[in-house]
FIVOLUM-162266 format. One record per residue (C-alpha): residue in three letters; x, y, z. Coordinates in Angstrom, 1 decimal, padded with zeros to 4 digits. Example, Ala and Ser with C-alpha at 12.3 -4.5 7.8 and 13.67 -1.06 7.14 Angstrom:
BEGIN
+------+--------+--------+--------+
: code :      u :      v :      w :
+------+--------+--------+--------+
:  Ala :  012.3 : -004.5 :  007.8 :
:  Ser :  013.7 : -001.1 :  007.1 :
+------+--------+--------+--------+
//
This chain:
BEGIN
+------+--------+--------+--------+
: code :      u :      v :      w :
+------+--------+--------+--------+
:  Unk :  265.5 :  025.1 :  027.4 :
:  Unk :  265.4 :  027.3 :  030.5 :
:  Unk :  267.9 :  026.8 :  033.4 :
:  Unk :  266.9 :  027.8 :  036.9 :
:  Unk :  269.3 :  027.9 :  039.8 :
:  Unk :  268.2 :  026.9 :  043.3 :
:  Unk :  270.1 :  027.8 :  046.5 :
:  Unk :  268.9 :  026.8 :  050.0 :
:  Unk :  270.5 :  026.6 :  053.4 :
:  Unk :  271.2 :  024.1 :  056.1 :
:  Unk :  269.8 :  026.5 :  058.7 :
:  Unk :  266.2 :  026.2 :  057.4 :
:  Unk :  264.0 :  023.7 :  059.2 :
:  Unk :  262.4 :  022.6 :  056.0 :
:  Unk :  264.0 :  021.1 :  052.9 :
:  Unk :  263.2 :  024.2 :  050.8 :
:  Unk :  265.2 :  023.2 :  047.8 :
:  Unk :  263.4 :  019.9 :  047.5 :
:  Unk :  260.0 :  021.6 :  047.4 :
:  Unk :  261.2 :  024.0 :  044.7 :
:  Unk :  262.6 :  021.2 :  042.6 :
:  Unk :  259.3 :  019.2 :  043.0 :
:  Unk :  257.3 :  022.2 :  041.7 :
:  Unk :  259.6 :  022.9 :  038.8 :
:  Unk :  259.3 :  019.2 :  037.6 :
:  Unk :  255.8 :  020.1 :  036.5 :
:  Unk :  257.1 :  022.3 :  033.7 :
:  Unk :  258.6 :  021.0 :  030.5 :
:  Unk :  261.9 :  022.2 :  029.1 :
:  Unk :  263.4 :  023.3 :  032.4 :
:  Unk :  266.8 :  022.4 :  033.7 :
:  Unk :  267.7 :  023.0 :  037.3 :
:  Unk :  270.9 :  023.2 :  039.3 :
:  Unk :  270.9 :  023.2 :  043.1 :
:  Unk :  273.3 :  024.4 :  045.7 :
:  Unk :  273.1 :  024.4 :  049.5 :
:  Unk :  275.0 :  026.8 :  051.7 :
:  Unk :  275.3 :  026.9 :  055.5 :
:  Unk :  273.4 :  030.1 :  056.3 :
:  Unk :  271.2 :  032.8 :  054.8 :
:  Unk :  274.1 :  035.3 :  054.3 :
:  Unk :  275.8 :  032.8 :  052.0 :
:  Unk :  272.9 :  032.9 :  049.5 :
:  Unk :  273.9 :  036.1 :  047.5 :
:  Unk :  277.3 :  034.9 :  046.4 :
:  Unk :  276.1 :  031.4 :  045.5 :
:  Unk :  273.2 :  032.8 :  043.5 :
:  Unk :  275.6 :  035.1 :  041.7 :
:  Unk :  277.8 :  032.2 :  040.8 :
:  Unk :  274.9 :  030.2 :  039.5 :
:  Unk :  273.6 :  033.1 :  037.4 :
:  Unk :  276.7 :  032.7 :  035.2 :
:  Unk :  275.0 :  029.7 :  033.7 :
:  Unk :  271.3 :  030.1 :  034.8 :
:  Unk :  268.6 :  032.3 :  033.5 :
:  Unk :  267.0 :  032.9 :  036.9 :
:  Unk :  267.9 :  031.9 :  040.5 :
:  Unk :  265.7 :  031.1 :  043.5 :
:  Unk :  267.2 :  032.0 :  046.9 :
:  Unk :  265.6 :  030.0 :  049.7 :
:  Unk :  266.1 :  030.8 :  053.3 :
:  Unk :  264.5 :  030.8 :  056.8 :
:  Unk :  264.9 :  033.8 :  059.1 :
:  Unk :  264.9 :  032.9 :  062.7 :
:  Unk :  263.0 :  034.7 :  065.4 :
:  Unk :  265.9 :  036.2 :  067.3 :
:  Unk :  267.1 :  039.8 :  066.7 :
:  Unk :  270.4 :  038.6 :  065.3 :
:  Unk :  268.5 :  036.4 :  062.8 :
:  Unk :  266.4 :  039.3 :  061.7 :
:  Unk :  269.6 :  041.3 :  061.1 :
:  Unk :  271.2 :  038.5 :  059.1 :
:  Unk :  268.0 :  038.2 :  057.0 :
:  Unk :  268.1 :  041.9 :  056.2 :
:  Unk :  271.8 :  041.7 :  055.3 :
:  Unk :  271.2 :  038.7 :  053.1 :
:  Unk :  268.4 :  040.5 :  051.3 :
:  Unk :  270.6 :  043.5 :  050.6 :
:  Unk :  273.3 :  041.1 :  049.2 :
:  Unk :  270.7 :  039.5 :  046.9 :
:  Unk :  269.7 :  042.9 :  045.6 :
:  Unk :  273.3 :  043.7 :  044.8 :
:  Unk :  273.8 :  040.4 :  043.1 :
:  Unk :  270.8 :  041.1 :  040.9 :
:  Unk :  272.1 :  044.5 :  039.8 :
:  Unk :  275.6 :  043.0 :  039.1 :
:  Unk :  274.2 :  040.3 :  036.9 :
:  Unk :  271.1 :  041.9 :  035.4 :
:  Unk :  269.2 :  038.7 :  036.1 :
:  Unk :  266.4 :  037.9 :  038.5 :
:  Unk :  266.9 :  036.3 :  041.9 :
:  Unk :  263.6 :  035.3 :  043.5 :
:  Unk :  264.1 :  035.9 :  047.2 :
:  Unk :  262.0 :  033.3 :  049.1 :
:  Unk :  262.4 :  034.0 :  052.8 :
:  Unk :  260.2 :  032.5 :  055.5 :
:  Unk :  260.3 :  034.1 :  059.0 :
:  Unk :  260.1 :  031.6 :  061.8 :
:  Unk :  257.6 :  033.9 :  063.7 :
:  Unk :  255.1 :  034.0 :  060.7 :
:  Unk :  253.3 :  031.0 :  061.9 :
:  Unk :  251.3 :  030.6 :  065.1 :
:  Unk :  252.4 :  026.9 :  065.3 :
:  Unk :  254.6 :  024.5 :  063.4 :
:  Unk :  251.8 :  023.2 :  061.2 :
:  Unk :  251.0 :  026.7 :  060.0 :
:  Unk :  254.6 :  027.5 :  059.5 :
:  Unk :  255.1 :  024.4 :  057.4 :
:  Unk :  252.1 :  025.4 :  055.3 :
:  Unk :  253.6 :  028.8 :  054.7 :
:  Unk :  256.9 :  027.3 :  053.6 :
:  Unk :  255.1 :  025.0 :  051.1 :
:  Unk :  252.9 :  027.6 :  049.7 :
:  Unk :  255.5 :  030.3 :  049.3 :
:  Unk :  258.2 :  028.1 :  047.8 :
:  Unk :  255.8 :  026.6 :  045.2 :
:  Unk :  254.3 :  029.9 :  044.2 :
:  Unk :  257.7 :  031.5 :  043.8 :
:  Unk :  259.1 :  028.5 :  041.8 :
:  Unk :  256.2 :  029.2 :  039.4 :
:  Unk :  257.1 :  032.9 :  039.4 :
:  Unk :  260.7 :  032.0 :  038.5 :
:  Unk :  259.5 :  029.9 :  035.6 :
:  Unk :  257.2 :  032.7 :  034.3 :
:  Unk :  260.0 :  035.3 :  034.6 :
:  Unk :  262.3 :  033.1 :  032.6 :
:  Unk :  259.9 :  032.2 :  029.8 :
:  Unk :  256.9 :  034.5 :  029.6 :
:  Unk :  257.4 :  037.6 :  031.8 :
:  Unk :  254.6 :  039.4 :  029.9 :
:  Unk :  252.1 :  037.0 :  031.5 :
:  Unk :  252.6 :  038.7 :  034.9 :
:  Unk :  251.1 :  041.9 :  033.5 :
:  Unk :  247.7 :  040.2 :  033.6 :
:  Unk :  248.1 :  039.7 :  037.4 :
:  Unk :  249.1 :  043.3 :  038.3 :
:  Unk :  247.1 :  044.8 :  041.1 :
:  Unk :  245.5 :  041.5 :  042.2 :
:  Unk :  246.9 :  041.4 :  045.7 :
:  Unk :  248.6 :  038.0 :  045.1 :
:  Unk :  250.6 :  036.8 :  048.0 :
:  Unk :  253.1 :  034.0 :  048.4 :
:  Unk :  252.8 :  032.0 :  051.6 :
:  Unk :  249.3 :  033.0 :  052.6 :
:  Unk :  246.0 :  033.5 :  050.9 :
:  Unk :  245.7 :  036.2 :  048.2 :
:  Unk :  244.3 :  039.5 :  049.5 :
:  Unk :  242.7 :  040.7 :  046.3 :
:  Unk :  242.9 :  044.2 :  044.8 :
:  Unk :  241.5 :  047.3 :  046.5 :
:  Unk :  239.0 :  047.6 :  043.7 :
:  Unk :  237.6 :  044.1 :  044.3 :
:  Unk :  234.4 :  043.9 :  046.2 :
:  Unk :  234.9 :  042.5 :  049.7 :
:  Unk :  232.3 :  040.8 :  051.9 :
:  Unk :  232.2 :  041.8 :  055.6 :
:  Unk :  233.7 :  039.1 :  057.8 :
:  Unk :  233.4 :  039.2 :  061.6 :
:  Unk :  235.3 :  037.2 :  064.1 :
:  Unk :  233.5 :  035.9 :  067.2 :
:  Unk :  235.3 :  034.7 :  070.3 :
:  Unk :  233.1 :  032.8 :  072.7 :
:  Unk :  234.0 :  031.8 :  076.3 :
:  Unk :  233.1 :  028.3 :  077.2 :
:  Unk :  233.0 :  029.1 :  080.9 :
:  Unk :  229.4 :  029.6 :  082.0 :
:  Unk :  228.5 :  027.7 :  078.9 :
:  Unk :  224.8 :  027.7 :  079.6 :
:  Unk :  224.8 :  031.5 :  079.2 :
:  Unk :  227.4 :  031.9 :  076.5 :
:  Unk :  225.7 :  029.3 :  074.2 :
:  Unk :  222.6 :  031.5 :  074.2 :
:  Unk :  224.7 :  034.5 :  073.5 :
:  Unk :  226.4 :  032.8 :  070.6 :
:  Unk :  223.0 :  031.6 :  069.2 :
:  Unk :  221.7 :  035.2 :  069.3 :
:  Unk :  224.8 :  036.6 :  067.7 :
:  Unk :  224.7 :  034.1 :  064.8 :
:  Unk :  221.0 :  034.8 :  064.3 :
:  Unk :  221.7 :  038.5 :  063.8 :
:  Unk :  224.7 :  037.9 :  061.6 :
:  Unk :  222.6 :  035.7 :  059.3 :
:  Unk :  219.9 :  038.4 :  059.1 :
:  Unk :  222.6 :  040.9 :  058.1 :
:  Unk :  224.0 :  038.5 :  055.5 :
:  Unk :  227.5 :  038.7 :  057.1 :
:  Unk :  230.1 :  036.0 :  057.3 :
:  Unk :  231.6 :  035.0 :  060.6 :
:  Unk :  234.5 :  033.0 :  061.9 :
:  Unk :  233.7 :  031.6 :  065.4 :
:  Unk :  236.4 :  030.4 :  067.9 :
:  Unk :  235.7 :  029.0 :  071.3 :
:  Unk :  238.1 :  029.6 :  074.2 :
:  Unk :  238.1 :  028.1 :  077.7 :
:  Unk :  237.4 :  031.4 :  079.5 :
:  Unk :  237.2 :  035.2 :  079.2 :
:  Unk :  240.8 :  035.6 :  080.3 :
:  Unk :  241.9 :  033.5 :  077.3 :
:  Unk :  240.3 :  035.8 :  074.7 :
:  Unk :  243.0 :  038.5 :  073.9 :
:  Unk :  245.5 :  036.1 :  072.2 :
:  Unk :  242.8 :  034.6 :  070.0 :
:  Unk :  241.3 :  038.0 :  069.3 :
:  Unk :  244.8 :  039.2 :  068.2 :
:  Unk :  245.1 :  036.2 :  065.8 :
:  Unk :  241.8 :  037.1 :  064.2 :
:  Unk :  242.7 :  040.8 :  063.9 :
:  Unk :  245.9 :  039.9 :  062.1 :
:  Unk :  243.8 :  038.3 :  059.4 :
:  Unk :  243.1 :  041.0 :  056.8 :
:  Unk :  239.8 :  039.4 :  055.9 :
:  Unk :  238.5 :  040.0 :  059.3 :
:  Unk :  236.8 :  043.4 :  059.7 :
:  Unk :  236.1 :  043.3 :  063.4 :
:  Unk :  235.7 :  041.0 :  066.4 :
:  Unk :  232.9 :  040.3 :  068.9 :
:  Unk :  233.7 :  038.8 :  072.3 :
:  Unk :  231.0 :  036.9 :  074.1 :
:  Unk :  231.4 :  035.8 :  077.7 :
:  Unk :  229.9 :  035.9 :  081.2 :
:  Unk :  231.9 :  036.6 :  084.4 :
:  Unk :  229.6 :  035.8 :  087.3 :
:  Unk :  230.2 :  037.4 :  090.7 :
:  Unk :  232.0 :  035.2 :  093.2 :
:  Unk :  233.0 :  035.4 :  096.8 :
:  Unk :  236.2 :  037.3 :  095.9 :
:  Unk :  237.1 :  040.2 :  093.6 :
:  Unk :  238.4 :  037.7 :  091.0 :
:  Unk :  235.6 :  038.5 :  088.6 :
:  Unk :  236.3 :  042.2 :  088.7 :
:  Unk :  240.1 :  041.7 :  088.1 :
:  Unk :  239.5 :  039.4 :  085.1 :
:  Unk :  236.9 :  041.7 :  083.5 :
:  Unk :  238.9 :  044.9 :  083.8 :
:  Unk :  242.1 :  043.3 :  082.6 :
:  Unk :  240.5 :  041.7 :  079.6 :
:  Unk :  238.6 :  044.8 :  078.7 :
:  Unk :  241.8 :  046.8 :  078.8 :
:  Unk :  243.7 :  044.4 :  076.6 :
:  Unk :  240.9 :  044.1 :  074.1 :
:  Unk :  240.8 :  047.9 :  073.8 :
:  Unk :  244.5 :  048.0 :  073.2 :
:  Unk :  244.2 :  045.4 :  070.5 :
:  Unk :  241.4 :  047.4 :  068.8 :
:  Unk :  243.6 :  050.5 :  068.6 :
:  Unk :  246.7 :  048.5 :  067.5 :
:  Unk :  245.0 :  046.9 :  064.5 :
:  Unk :  242.5 :  049.7 :  063.8 :
:  Unk :  239.6 :  047.4 :  063.8 :
:  Unk :  236.6 :  047.3 :  066.2 :
:  Unk :  236.5 :  044.8 :  069.1 :
:  Unk :  233.2 :  044.9 :  070.9 :
:  Unk :  232.5 :  043.6 :  074.4 :
:  Unk :  229.7 :  041.2 :  074.8 :
:  Unk :  231.0 :  040.2 :  078.2 :
:  Unk :  228.6 :  040.2 :  081.1 :
:  Unk :  230.1 :  041.3 :  084.4 :
:  Unk :  231.7 :  042.1 :  086.7 :
:  Unk :  229.6 :  042.0 :  089.7 :
:  Unk :  226.7 :  040.2 :  087.9 :
:  Unk :  224.8 :  037.6 :  089.8 :
:  Unk :  224.0 :  034.3 :  088.0 :
:  Unk :  220.3 :  035.3 :  087.6 :
:  Unk :  221.2 :  038.7 :  086.1 :
:  Unk :  223.7 :  037.2 :  083.7 :
:  Unk :  221.1 :  034.8 :  082.4 :
:  Unk :  218.6 :  037.6 :  081.9 :
:  Unk :  221.2 :  039.7 :  080.0 :
:  Unk :  222.6 :  037.0 :  077.7 :
:  Unk :  220.7 :  037.8 :  074.4 :
:  Unk :  220.8 :  041.5 :  075.1 :
:  Unk :  224.6 :  041.7 :  075.5 :
:  Unk :  225.2 :  039.5 :  072.5 :
:  Unk :  222.9 :  041.7 :  070.3 :
:  Unk :  224.5 :  044.9 :  071.4 :
:  Unk :  228.0 :  043.5 :  070.7 :
:  Unk :  227.0 :  042.5 :  067.2 :
:  Unk :  225.1 :  045.7 :  066.4 :
:  Unk :  228.1 :  047.7 :  067.7 :
:  Unk :  230.7 :  045.9 :  065.6 :
:  Unk :  228.6 :  046.2 :  062.4 :
:  Unk :  228.0 :  050.0 :  063.0 :
:  Unk :  231.7 :  050.6 :  063.7 :
:  Unk :  232.8 :  048.7 :  060.6 :
:  Unk :  230.6 :  051.0 :  058.5 :
:  Unk :  231.8 :  054.1 :  060.3 :
:  Unk :  235.4 :  053.3 :  059.8 :
:  Unk :  234.8 :  052.2 :  056.2 :
:  Unk :  232.8 :  055.2 :  055.1 :
:  Unk :  234.2 :  057.8 :  057.5 :
:  Unk :  230.7 :  058.7 :  058.5 :
:  Unk :  230.6 :  062.1 :  060.2 :
:  Unk :  227.5 :  063.6 :  061.8 :
:  Unk :  227.0 :  067.2 :  060.5 :
:  Unk :  226.0 :  069.8 :  063.1 :
:  Unk :  224.1 :  072.8 :  061.7 :
+------+--------+--------+--------+
//
């Protein structure tokens, strides 16, 4: 019979202990003992107490988004490391940071995934630790999708952000982009946004996904009676360039404008889309293979 200790907090916005208990019920011959403490910095001592009678302990906590919360999370982690060394037993640290999710639904999914995976890890560590050797180097993550090992073959995936403003033009741009991507046998994730100005935030979310190799932006900013089109185009181009440098992934501009009349924008739709797709594909290969032109 294996005994696993579970310690969670009242600060967390999810009943973390309940999820861990539910996962451990799937295993035979396991006994659990649960404790709940007020905050994340109370986890180390409670885990240490439980380890006097448990084989492994799971420390469950949520780290808030404020700087003081981040500091408390770091201090709690240091305390957990010390408790491990003092007892010579494993404490599985399961922390979820409040700013990990883009919304509450995604955050809840991270909680669920991470807790259940780590509950299984605790069981394996307590019963068959040698089983983990088979998983070494596999890029397994808790809370999000597994990334895979560096030796695994990875298909190219491109993000496409399409502006719905001037939809009659951007629909044609999207159709041409998808056509080329299919020809190149590349996968794509397409997201629509209301307008060009709304692109940077969504582009950032795509770039944060390690499966995405690059992003294409497709939009049309048609000339109006004021300089609004120029302001929008320049601001968005600047922000997209900054994101490309920040994440070290290509972000290409398939945005028609500024100063483009309606007729010109319609004529350039397919051309701009194709150039944006070809550019991102080329840049992905250049960055991947470090292609350098030799000059004799």
